[in-house]
N, C-alpha and C positions, 0 to 999 in steps of 0.2 A: 739435356734437361732444358726446358724452356725457362726463359726469364720473364717474370711478370712484374710490371711496374707497381709501385705502391698505390698510385691513383686507381689502377684497375682493381686492386684488392679492396680498396676502400669502397669503390662502386659496388663490388660484389657484396660486401657486408651491408651496405645501405639498402640493397635490394631485398634483404631478408625481412619478412613480416612476422612480428611476434603475435601469435594468436594461440591462446590456450582455451580449448573447448572442453566439454564434458568427456570424461574418460573413465573406463572401468577402474575401480579402486577397491582395495581390500585392506582390512586391518590385519596387522601382524598378530601372531599368537600371543605375543607379550603385551599387545594393546598399547604400545608406546609410540607407534608411528603408523602412517598409512602407506601402503605399497601401491604405486601407480604404474601400470603397465603402459608406458608411452613409446615414443619412437623419436629418433634423432636424425636430422638431415646433415650429411657431410658433403662438403664441396672440395674437390681436389684440383690442384694445378700441378701436373706432374705427380711427384710423390709427396707433395706438401699439401696438407689440409689447410685451406684458407677460409673455410666457412663452416660453422657448426651452429645448429639450433635444435633444442629439444622441445617436443610437443607432448602434452598429456594425452592428446587425441591423435592416434596414428593417422587418421584420415587427413588431419591438418598437415601432418608431416609430408604425406604423399602429395598434397596440393602444392606445398612450398617447393618440393623437389621438382615437380613438373614445371614450375616457373623458372627454377634455376637451370634446368636442362635446355631451355630456350637459348641459353648463352653458350652452349657447347658448339665449338667450331664456327662461331659467327664472328664477323669482323676481322680486322687484320691480326689481332691478338685475341684468341678466345679466352674468356674468363675462366671457365672450368674445362678440365679434361674429362672429368666424370663426377657424377652426383649419385650418392648412395643414401638409402634410407635403412637404418638399422634399429631393430627393437632395443629399447633401453628402459630399464626399470629404475625408478627413483623412489626413495623413501622420504616421506614428509613427516617430521616429528609432530606428535600430537601434544598440544600444551596441556599441562596438568589441569584437570578440572577444578573449578573453584568449589570450595566446600559449600554445602547448601546453607543458605542464609536463613536464620530463624525469622519467622514472621514477626512483624511488629507487635508489641504487647497491646492487648486490647484495653482501651481506656474504659474506666467504669462509666456507666451511663448515669448522668446526673439525675437526681430525682426530679420528677415533675413537680412544678410548683403546686402546692396544695390550694384548693379552692376554699377561700375563707367561708366558714359556716355562718349562716345568718344568726344573729343573736337571738337567744330564746325570748319569747314574748314576756313582757313584764307582768308579773302576777299581781292582781289587785286584791283578791279575796284574802281576808285575814290580815290585812296590813292597814296601817294608819298613815295618812299623808297630811302634813301640817304646813300651813303657809299663811297667806293673807288675801284680802279682797279690797277693792277700792270703793265699795258701796259706802255712802256717807253714814256715819254713826256706827260703822262696823270696822273691823280690822283683822284680828286674828281669825283664822279659818282652819278647821280640821275636818277631814273625812275619814270615817272608819268603815272600810268595806267588809260586809258581813256575808255569810253564806246565803244562798237563795236570792242573790241579786238585791239584797237589802243594804242600805248605807245609812250611817248615822252622821249627821252634820252637827258640829259644835262650833258656834260662832260667838261673837262677843256678847250676844244677848240671850241666846236660847240653845237648846239641844233638841233636834227634831229628827224623825225617821223619814226615809224616802227609798227610792229604788234607783238602780243604776243599770245601764246597758253599755255594752262595748262592741265595737266593730273595727277590728284591726287595731290601730293606734288611736282611734277616736272613742271618746267616752262621753256619756251624758248622764247627769244625775237630776232626778225629778223630785220635787218636794211640794207639799201643800196641794196635792191633786193636780199638779201641772202649773200652778200659779208661779212657781219659781223653778227655773231650769238652768243648770250649770252645764255648759258644753266645753270640752277641752281636748287637747292632743297630748298623748303620752310621749315624752322625749326622755328616755332613760329613766333617771330618778326624779323626773320633774313632770308635772301635769299643769298646763296653763291654758287659758281660754277666756271666753266671755260668758256672762250670765245675764238673765232677764228675770226681773222680779217686779210684779206690779207695774209693768211697762217702763221700768227703769233698767237701763243697760249699764253694766260695769264689768271690769276685768278681774280675774283672780288667778292665783298660782299657788300650788302646793308641792312639797317634796317629801320624800320618805327618808 
């Protein structure tokens, strides 16, 4: 029997190339592991196996064996006396599948912010608005809005009838055939503005 030094054996082991490529595989009937039909490369010196490597792809095993055979009978002390490729089946355990995860709960969709409704227009007809005016000699002022665009004005000196017109939040009240006109703006429960009577301008304000 030949004697091989440890350095030669180490060189032989270092010459092996680990390469695992695609290989035919099948699941076992129990579905607990995968059976891979691969091949193993065996290197012998005398009757002693000094090299071994398994490949999932038998073609890779053949390529490695061809490299190892280049060392047969070379040099003063050949590394291998023979190199063999043998079919070898391995079983790879299949990890237990994870239980399916429940989808995340659906969060309720927040309600869309409501669009604030425009306030209903202030109704004038059938209401009385009381306040004051700055015309000299007068003070208290009251308007009673009647159907048919008629209005009754009660001031500090007299009670007279007139007409009223409205456009949006603007309102005008006409008395004495246009000789006295009150113009104002409706702001909620208050109407205020300016008036012109006999070329005299003054301000006024009433509330309901």
